[in-house]
N, C-alpha and C positions, 0 to 999 in steps of 0.2 A: 281569616277573611283577607287581611291585607297581604298575607303571603301569596295568595292566589292572584290578587290584583297586580302585585309586583312582578309575578312570573309572566304576566301578559306583556310586560314591557322589557323583558330581558334583551330583545333585539335592539333596544334603544339605549343600552348600557346601564339600565337601572338594576341595582343589585339589592338583594335581600340582606338586611342586617338583623339576624335573629335575636330574639329576646333571650338573654342569658339567665333570667330568673327561672323560677319553677314553671314549667309548661307541660302540656301533654307530650311534647316531643322529647323532653329531657327528664321528665319527672320520674320515670321508672329507674333510670340510672341513679338519680339522687336518692330515691327511696331505698334502693338496694343497699345503701350504706347502713341502714337501720332496720330493715325488714327482710325476711327470707322469702316471703310469699307476697307477690304483688300482682294484682289484676287491674287491667285498664278496661273500663266499659265506655265505649264510644257512643255518642249520640249524633246520628247523621242529621244535618240540617243545612239549609242554604238560604241566602237572601235572594229574592227574585226582584229584579229592577226592570221597570218598563220605561223609565225616563232617564236616559243617559246623562242629561244635563244635571240631574239631581246627584247622581253618583260622582260625576266629575266635580261638582261643587263640594261634595263631602271629602273627596280625595284632596282637593286643594286646601281644605280647612285643617288638615292633619299636620300639625307642626313637626311631628316625628318622621314624616315622609318627605324630607327635603329633596332627595334625588327625584322622586316621582313628581313632586310639585314643579320641578324645573321643565317638565315636558309641556310644550305648547298645547293649548286647549284643542286645536285641530287634530293633533296627533293623539291626544288623550281620547277624544271622542271617536276617532277612526279606529283605534285599537279596541276600544270597548265594543264598537259596532261590529267588528269582525267576529266577536265572540257571542253575539246575540243569536238566539235560535227561537223561531216562532214569536218574535217580538219581545223576548225576555232574556236578560242577562242573568244567568244563575251563578251566584258567587257562593262557593262552599264555605261553611263555617264549621270550625272544629270545637266540639264540646265533649266533655267526658269527665269521668271520675275514676280515681284510683282507690282500690281497696287493698290495704296493706296489713299484713299480720306478721 
């Protein structure tokens, strides 16, 4: 979810600092050290936000997003508003499970 939000602010110099622990993005590589057969089953989901002030408050509350939190609220709301469709900001969420043998 935060990867998507950070991507909205790339024009403002906000960079994504990926999680280096076990994730959906790097899990297959890590598991391949121990298993020969690995399958990833993704679950498509999204967060639908209709109050941009709420999501801005949430973003500003995240201590791990220091660069993003430096953005002035007016810019934060403007960028979020640019990505609203039919009154809804859809933020993709990534969920899934690995099956390894």
